N, C-alpha and C positions, 0 to 999 in steps of 0.2 A: 610180222612186225619188221619194218625195214631197218637199215643199219642206224639211221640217226634216231629212230624211236629207241632202239636198243641202246644207244649212247645216252639218250635222255633218262632211261631207267637206271643204267649203270652209274651215272652222275648223280642222280638223286640218292642212291646208296651211299655215294662218297660224301655228299652234302650231310646226310644224317650221321655218318660215322665222325666227322671232324669234331662236332661239339662234344661228343662222347670221349674222344681221345684227349681233347684239351682238358676236359673236366678231370679225367683220370690223372694227368700230370700235374695240374693245379692242386690236386688233393693228394699228391705223392703215392698214388696208387701205380707205380711205374711198371710193374710186370703186367698189369691189365692193359694199361695205356699202350705199351711197347707191342703186345699182342694184337691190339685193334689196329695199331699203325701199320703192322705188317700186313694185316688183311687188306687195309686201305690201299696201300702202295700196290699190291698185287692187282687190285681192282681198278687201278688208275691206268693200266696199260691201254686201254681203248681210248680213253680221253687224251692221253699223251700222244698217241698215234694220230688222232684226229687233229690236234692242234699243231703237230709238227708238219702235217700235210698242208696246212694253210700257210705256213712260213710267214706269219705276220707278227706283230709286237707280243701277242698273247703266247706265241711259241717260244720266243727268246726268254719271255718272263717266267714261263713255266719251267724251262731248263734251269734258269738261275735259283728258283725256289727250290727244285728238287735237289739240286747240288748243296744248297744251304741246309737242308734238311739232313742229308746224308753226312755232312760235316758235323752237324749238331748231334747226330746219332752216334758217330765215331767217338764224339768227345763226351758222350753220356750227359749232354746238356739238355736236361728235360725241360727246363724253363724256356730255352731258346726254341726248342722243337714246338712247344705249345704256342709261342709267340708267332712263329713262322706260319703255323697252320691256321692260326685264328686271324692273324693280321695281313698275311700275303696270300695263301693258298685258297682260303675260303672265299674271299672277294673275287679272286680270278675264276674259280669254278661256278660261282654264282652268276658271273657275267656270261660264261659259257652256256649255263643252264636257260638263262633269260633268251640268249640267241637262239637256242634250240627250240624253245617254246614259241617264239615270235615266228620261226620258220615252219610252224605246224607240226612239231615232232613230239609235241607232249602227249604222253600216255595216260588217259583217264580211266581209272578203275571202275569197274561196275560189278558189285558183289551182291546186288539186291536179290536176285533169284536164288542164289546160292544161300544167302542168310535167311530168306523167307522159308526155304526148304527145310532148314535146320529148326528154325522157329516153330514150324508147323508141328515138329515132333516134341519140342520142348515146352512151348508156351502157346497152345493152340489159341487161346482167347486173343493174345496180342496179335498172333499171325492173322486172324480173321479181321481185326480192325485195320491192320496195314494193308493186307491183301487187296480189299475192296478199292483202297485209294491208289494202290500201285498199277491197278489196270488202266487208269484214265489220267490224262494230263491235267490235273485240276490245281496246278501250282498257284499259290496265292501271289506270287511275285515278292513276297517279304524276304525270302532267302536267296541269296545271291552267291553261288559258288564260283570260285575262280582258282587260278593256279598260284601257289605261293612261289617265292623266288627259288625255293630248293626243290620245286617240282611237285610237292604234295598238294592235295586239294585243300583250300581254306574256304572260309565262309563268312559272308557279311550278312547282317540282319537289317531290315528296314522297318523302323517303328515310327509311325506318324511322319514327320519330315526329317527324321534322323537316320543315318546310315553308319553302322559301326561294325568292326571285326569281332567275330565269335572266337577266331583263333588267329595266330600270328600270320602276317602276310609274307613274312620271311622264312620261318622255320617252325611250323606248328608243333612238330614233335619235340623239339628242344624246349619250346615254351611249356609244353605238358610236363616234361621231365623236371623243369625248375619248379613248377606249380607243386608237383607231388614230392619233392625232395625231402621235405621236413614233416611229412605226414606220419603220425605215430602208428606203430604196429597194432592191429586189431584183427579179430576174427571177421568182423563185418564192417563194411563201409557203406554209408549211404551217400550218394552223390546227387545233389540237386542240379539238374540242368545237363543234357546230353550234349548239345552242339553237334559236332560231327563225332565227337567221342575220343579225340586224342588223349585228354587227361583220364578218361576212363580205361582206355587201353594200357596207358602207363601205369596206372595203379594196379591193374590186373597182372601186368608183367613184373612190377616191383614187389608186389605182395603174392607170390604163388600160391599160398596156402589160404588166402582169404577169400570171401565172397563179396562181390560188389553189387549193390542194389542201386539203380539209377531211378530218380524220379523226374519225369518230363510231362510237361502239360501240352506240348505241341506235337501233334501227329506228324506233320510234315518234316519237322526236324529229325524225329526218328527215322523216317523213310530216307532222308538225305544221308543220315549216318549208315543205315544199312546199305545204301548204294556205294558209298565211297570207302568204308572200312570193312574188313572181313572179321565177323564176330563168330564164325562158325565153331571154332574149337572151344571158345570161352562158354558159349551156349551149351555145347555138348557136355562140357565138364560141369555144368550147373554152377559156374562160379559168377555168372553174369545173369541178373535179372532186371528187366526194364518194366517199371510201373508207370502205366500212362492213365491220366485223368485230365480232361481239359478244365476242369474245375479246380483251381490251383488250391483253395482252401481244403478240399477233400484230399488233394494230393499231399499236402503238408500234414493232414491228419494221419497219413500212413506212418509217420514217424512214431505215433503212439503205439504201433504194433511191434515195435523192436526195442530191445534193450542192448546195452553194452556194445554200442557201435560208435565208430568215429565218423563225424559228419564232415563232408567236403562240399564246399559251395562254389559252383562254376559262376563267377559274378557276371559275365556278359549274359548268362541266361536270365539273370535277374532283370539286367537292362532291357531285355527283349519282352518284358510283361508289359502289356498296354494298359491294365487297369492301375491308375496312378496310386490308388490307396493300398492295393496289395503290394504294388512294387515298392512303395515306401516302407511298409512293414518288414518286407524281406530284406531291404537295404539296411534297415535299423538292425535287424538280426545279423546279418553279415558284418556290419561294422563292430558290433559288440563282440562277435566271435573273433574277429581278426585282432582287435585290440587286446583281448585276453591272450591270444597266441603271441602276439608281439611282446607282451610283457613277461611271458613264462620264463624267459632266460634269466630275468633278474629276480623273480620272486623267492626261490629257494635260498639263494645266497643271501639276500637281504634278511630273510626270516632267520637263517642260522646266525648271522652276525648280531642281529638285534636281540635274539634269544640268549646269546652269550652274556649280554650286558645285564641280565636280570633286572630289566626296567620294572618299575612299579606299574600296575595296570591303572588305566584312566578313570575307573570307577570312583576313585578317591576324589575326583574333581567334580562329582555330581552336585555338591552344595553350590557351586558357581553358576549352575543351571537351574536347579529345582525352584519352581514358582517364580522364576525371573523373566524378564523381557530380555531375550538373547537375540542379538544382532549377529547375523552371519555375514561377514564381509568378504565377498568375492573380488576378482580382480576386473570385473566387467566394466565397460566404459562409463556407465551411469554412476559409478562409485565416486566419481570427481564431483558430481552435483549434490552428493549426500554428505560431504565431509563436514560442512558447517553444522548440519543437523546432529551428526556424532558428536560434535564438540558440545553443542547446546544441551544435548539430553544425556551427557556422559555419566553423570551421576545416577541416572535412572536405568541404565542398561548394562547388560553383560556383553562385552564385545569378543566375538568369536571369530578370529581372523584366518583366512587361508594364507598359506606362505607367501603366495604371489603378491598378496595385497599388504604385507607387513611394512616394506619400505615406504610406501605411499602413506600409510597411516603415521609411522614415526616422523616422516617428513613434515607432517601436519600437527606434530606434537600430540598425537593420539595414541595412547599406549593400549594395546588390546589386553584383554583378561586372559585369554587362552588362544594359542596358535595351534593350527592343525596342517600336517603335510601328510600326503598319502602315496604320491607318485614314486614308483620303484626305480625310475630310470636316473642314471648318474647326473650329477651337476645339481641335484635339487638343493644341495647345501648352500649353493650361492644365494638362495633366497633369505638366509638368515646369517650367513657368515659375516663376522665383523660387526654385528649389531649389538647394542646394549639391551639384552633381554633376560639378564640375571633373574629378575623377579617375576618372569612370565613363564607359566608352564606351557610345555609344547606336547601335543598329542601326535604320536606317529603311529602309522598303521604298521602291523607286524611285519609286513613286506616292503614298508617304505624304505627309501634309499638310506642305507646304513650310515653313509658318511654325514648325514644331517645330524645324528646324534653327537658325533665327533666334533662338530663345528657349532653346536649350540651352547651358548654360555649359561642357560638356565637349566631347570629340572625338565627331563623328558619322561613322558608316560606312554605306555603302549596300549594300543587298541587291537583286538583281534577281530578278524573279519569272518563273516558267514561266506561260504562258498570255496574257501581254501582249506583243504583237509587238515593240514598241519596246525593252522591257527584254530580251527574248531576243536582239535584235540587238546591242544595247549589251554584253551578256555575251559574245556569241560574238565580237565584235571584240576584247574585252579577254581572252578566253581564260580566263574564270572560270565558275564553275557558276551555275545559276539555282535557285531554291528554289520549292517548291510551297507555296501559301499556305493552301489548305483554306478560305479565306473568313474567317479571323479571325486575330487576333494570336497566340493560343496554338497554333493549328495551324501557323502560320508558324514559331513558336519551336521547336516539335516537329521540324519538318523540318530547320531549321538545326542543331539539337543532334545529329540523327541524321547528317547529312551531315558534320559536324565530329567524328564518331567518339566521342561520348560513351560511356563505359563503362556508366553508369546514368543513367536520367532518372527524376526523382522529381516527380509533379505535386502541387502544393500550390495550393489555391484554383481548381483546374481542375474545378469541380463540373459544369459543363454541365447545370445543373439549379438549381431554387430550393430549396435545401436549407434546411430550417426555415421555408419559406415567405418566404425573403428573396432579394432579387435580387443583392446584392453583399456583398463583405466589410463589416465593421462600420465605419461612418463614411462608406461609399461608396453603401450600398444602401438599398433602400426595401422595405417590407412588401408582400407580394403579397396582395391581397384579393380579386380576381376570378380564379378558376381556370378560367373558361369559355374554351374554345378551346385549352387547354394540353393536353399529353401527359403520360401517365404511363409512366414507364419503371422498369426495376429499379434499385435503389440498391446500393451496395457491401455494406450490412449485411444484404442479403436482402429488405428491404422494397421499397417504391415511392416514387418521388419525382416531383414535377411538373417539367416542363421545357417550353420553347418550341419551336417547329418549328425555328428557327435553331439553337439550342443543340443540339438532337437531331441535326441534320445535321452540326455539327462533330464530335459524338461518333461517328458513324457514319464520318466521314472519318478520324478518328484510328484507328479499328479497321481500316480498309482499309489505312491507311499503315503500320501496324506488324506487319501479319499475317506478313510474311516477314522480319521483322527478328530475326536470331539472335544478333547480336554485342552488343546492347544490351538490358539488362533495364530494364523499365519498371514503376515502382511507382505506385501511387495511394494517396493519403491523405485523411482526412476522410470525413465521411458524405454522399457525393455520388452522381452517377449512375455505374452500373457500366459500365466501358469494357473489353469483351473484349479480351484479350491482354496487360492490365495485371495487375500483382500488388497486391491491396488489403492493406496491412500496416501495422504501426507501425515507428517509426524504429529501435527497439532490435533489430529483427529484420533490418534492412538491413546489408550488408557494404559500407561507405562507402569510396570511393577518392577520394584527392586527391594 
C-alpha cells in the first residue's frame, strides 16, 4: 500500500472518530470525548504533514483549526471543541478525502473469501447458497457500490427507474449509529434488511451480549455485505445469524419462530422490494411501528397525569350511542359539504366529533353530543381551549395529552386502550372494557361507537384521503401541492384519490374492524376514499334512528 493509500485509510479513521467525539461532548460525556479526541489528534499527524507539505490554503486553514482546538481544550470549553470539530475540521478532512479518492488512492476492502470461510464453519447452508454465486460475475446491475465522502463503501439500489441510497453517501457509520441510538435493550434483535450491514454491525457493537438475526431476501445484497464488511468475529461468536429467502412472505413468516425480540426495520430495504403489494404491506407495518415509537415518550407521562385525576370512565356515556344513528365527524375535507345535512338531520343523530373538527362545527352552530381526543402529543389542548363546551362530554384516551383535561370546560371521561399494558391493567382492575385505537382518533371513535352498540354509524369528514387536493376541512386544511410519495386509492365515486401512507393504514384498519360487524350499518358520505364494508350514500336514503 503506497503512502497516499495509507493516508486515505488514516483519514477515514479520523472521519469516523469526529462524529463520535462531537456526540460525546454534546451529551456531556466529557471524559470519553476527551479520550477519543486525544486518539484522534495522535492519528492526525500524517494528514497534518501531508497538508503542510502542500503549502496551500488547506494548510493554513488546518493550522488555524488545530490552534483553536488546543485553546478550547486549555479553556475546557467542550461546546466550542465540538463546534470546531463539527463545523471546521470535519469539512476540511472531507475535502482531503475526496481529493485522495479522486486521485485513485481509495482503499476498497474485500472480505468475501474470509467471511465465506467462517460462514462455511458456522452456517453451511448459507455458505453453499452464497458460494455458488461468488464464483461467477452474475451481478444484476441493481446494486451500485461507491465510496462515501468519509471513505467507507456505500450502496445505491436501482428499482425500476428509480435509484436511491441504501446508506449515507457522506458517513454510513454515523448514520447507522444514529439509527440504533434509541433501540431498546433485548436478548434478541431481528433486523429486516441487510444492506451493506452498517446498522447491523452498529447493533452488534452497541449490544455486545445480544444476538442479531437478519432477514434478507436478496442474495446479491448479502454477497455485497460479505465483500465490504468483516463479519468473521460476529459469526464465530454466534451473535450474528443471516436468514435468506427470496420469497419475502416466507421470510416474514420467520418472525413466528421467535419470541421476546426487538424488531428493527431498515427502511431502504423495504424500498428495494419490487413487488408493489408486498412493498406496501411492509411500508404500512413500518409506519405503524415508527408511529408507536415516536409517541412512546409521551404515553407514560400522560397516563400518570390522567390517572391522578380519577376521571370517570366513558362507559357511562353508552346511552348516547346505544341503538342510535351515530355520526363520527372527522376533519377531512369532505366535512364541509356535509354541514348542511348535519343541521337538517340534527334531531335524529348523535354527533361524535373528533377534536380537530369541533371549531368547524361550532362555527356552523352545530353542537356535538360527544367529543373525543386521543393524540398524546403536546398542544392538543388548542383544539378545545376557550370554547363553550360546558354541556358536552369529552372522551380522552388514557394516554391522550393531559393538558386537554386542564383546558376543557366540560366533563371529561377516560377511555382505556388495548395494547398499552398500563391501560389494560387499569381497565381490568376496574372491570371495564378496553378499546382498540387503530392509530388515530377516528378509528378509536369507531371502536367506541361499535362497542357502545350504535345502530348505525355515519362517517362525515372521514376522507382518509386528500379529497380535492386538500388536507383537512375548510378553515383547517392546506392545499396539497406535492403528490410525490402519496398513494392512489379508489374513491367512493368510482375514481381515484390521493392519500398518505398513514391515512391508508387507517382505512385498511377500519375495513378489518368492521368486516364481521352484522348488527351495525356503516355509511360513508362525501367524495372520499372508498372503505370496503361501508355504504356510500346520501342522507335522504338512510333510515335514521334516534
